[in-house]
C-alpha positions, -999 to +999 in steps of 0.1 A: +314-861+103+281-852+117+257-836+092+258-798+095+241-768+078+265-746+059+258-710+049+281-701+020+282-666+005+291-664-032+282-700-037+278-699-074+315-699-084+351-703-073+357-715-038+321-710-028+309-734-054+336-760-047+329-760-010+291-762-016+296-792-039+319-809-015+297-803+015+266-816-002+286-846-014+295-853+022+259-853+033+257-818+047+230-792+040+240-761+022+224-726+019+242-707-008+239-670-015+239-655-050+235-620-063+210-626-091+182-648-103+203-659-132+230-671-108+204-687-087+190-708-116+225-718-127+235-729-092+203-748-086+208-766-120+243-776-111+236-785-074+199-794-071+201-801-034+214-766-026+191-741-009+196-706-025+192-671-011+195-638-030+220-617-011+242-588-020+266-586+009+269-548+004+232-543+013+243-543+050+209-535+065+192-564+048+216-591+060+202-597+095+167-603+081+180-626+054+199-647+080+169-649+102+148-660+073+174-686+063+174-702+098+136-700+100+133-719+067+162-743+070+171-746+107+201-734+126+233-728+107+264-746+120+291-733+096+294-699+080+317-697+050+323-660+043+335-664+008+319-636-013+346-613-026+366-603-056+400-590-067+411-556-077+443-551-097+459-517-103+488-495-095+479-476-063+486-441-077+465-449-108+435-465-090+406-443-080+395-442-043+360-453-055+375-486-065+391-490-031+357-482-014+339-509-035+367-534-027+364-528+010+326-527+009+325-563-005+356-579+010+355-563+044+323-547+053+302-573+036+320-602+053+318-585+087+281-577+082+273-614+075+294-626+104+278-601+128+243-614+117+255-649+129+274-639+161+244-636+184+230-668+171+262-688+175+269-672+209+234-681+222+238-717+210+274-719+223+284-734+190+293-724+155+322-721+131+330-691+110+355-694+081+364-660+067+381-664+033+410-640+032+441-649+011+478-652+013+474-616+002+462-609+037+496-619+050+520-608+022+518-581-004+526-578-041+528-547-063+495-539-081+470-553-057+471-527-029+434-524-025+429-562-025+457-569+000+445-540+022+410-555+023+423-590+031+447-577+058+418-559+073+396-590+074+425-610+087+429-587+117+392-584+124+389-622+123+417-626+149+398-603+172+365-621+164+382-654+173+393-642+207+359-627+215+339-657+204+362-684+220+346-682+254+313-692+238+326-723+220+325-706+186+355-712+163+368-686+138+395-694+112+407-674+083+413-694+051+444-680+033+447-696-002+475-690-026+470-692-064+441-715-073+423-722-106+393-700-101+380-669-118+398-646-094+423-635-120+398-637-148+363-624-151+360-617-114+389-593-113+384-555-117+414-540-134+423-503-134+434-489-167+471-480-170+479-443-172+514-435-158+544-448-179+568-447-149+552-478-136+554-498-169+586-517-160+574-527-126+538-535-132+533-545-168+552-578-164+532-586-133+498-580-150+509-600-181+522-630-160+489-631-140+469-632-171+491-658-188+489-681-157+451-678-154+437-713-155+471-729-149+475-720-112+488-748-090+459-748-066+429-772-071+396-758-058+382-793-052+411-801-029+407-768-011+370-778-005+380-811+010+405-793+032+377-770+044+356-800+054+385-813+074+390-779+090+354-775+102+355-810+117+384-800+139+379-794+176+410-772+177+412-753+144+440-728+138+436-690+137+445-692+100+450-720+075+473-715+046+464-735+015+488-741-014+525-745-015+530-710-029+512-695+001+534-715+024+566-704+007+557-668+004+543-664+039+573-682+054+597-659+035+578-629+047+579-641+084+617-647+081+622-612+066+600-597+094+621-614+120+653-600+105+638-565+103+627-566+140+661-579+150+680-553+129+660-524+145+656-539+180+680-514+197+660-484+184+627-501+192+638-505+228+653-470+231+618-455+234+610-471+268+607-446+297 
């Protein structure tokens, strides 16, 4: 693989760190964003070759200048890994709208703001690869993560449009849709709304307990995901989305089969509205 420059948001943990480590190990250059000086020091200690940048993706107005500075200091970026994000868990009725707004600010608006800072650069160079990290939760849903799934569904749809708009300029856009991996997503990185309505206990409490019990024992290996990402960005014909993990494959396939049955079952009524 030709050496490339990667720009990875949220590079100090989870998928971001795993991809940064793998990319550096493969001889690529990596610019990794972090949100604090403490995180920067930790990342630089763990990956001495990484180039770090302080960036809060919710400071939308600052992002174009940060990207311009990154390219001025380190040269043109070839691959954007839009990884910064977090999970929210809570019953929809119990979860304040402020928590939804924060979830969308980071997972949707932040990701789009970073991508938009690179679009004119990639377009003018007629080259570039954008990997927007969504989730299997951007293609299926589960009770208790409405805000998270909503944010990932939104980014999934935006990415598909971005892919179509950038294709004429030789720019690739793929969404990465992981299943359950051994990261901090279900641990310290997750925001959990306090329970308040007993009617939801039977539905939701077992889901929350199971997620907490399985934390650290998920089937997905972040290092293997990182290697898959390196293979992805080396492809001349990457897919619109890449599912990663056997659980993601099984759950998305089941949802697509159910969707086909639903469409077929209601097809007559769907057709009845034509003029």
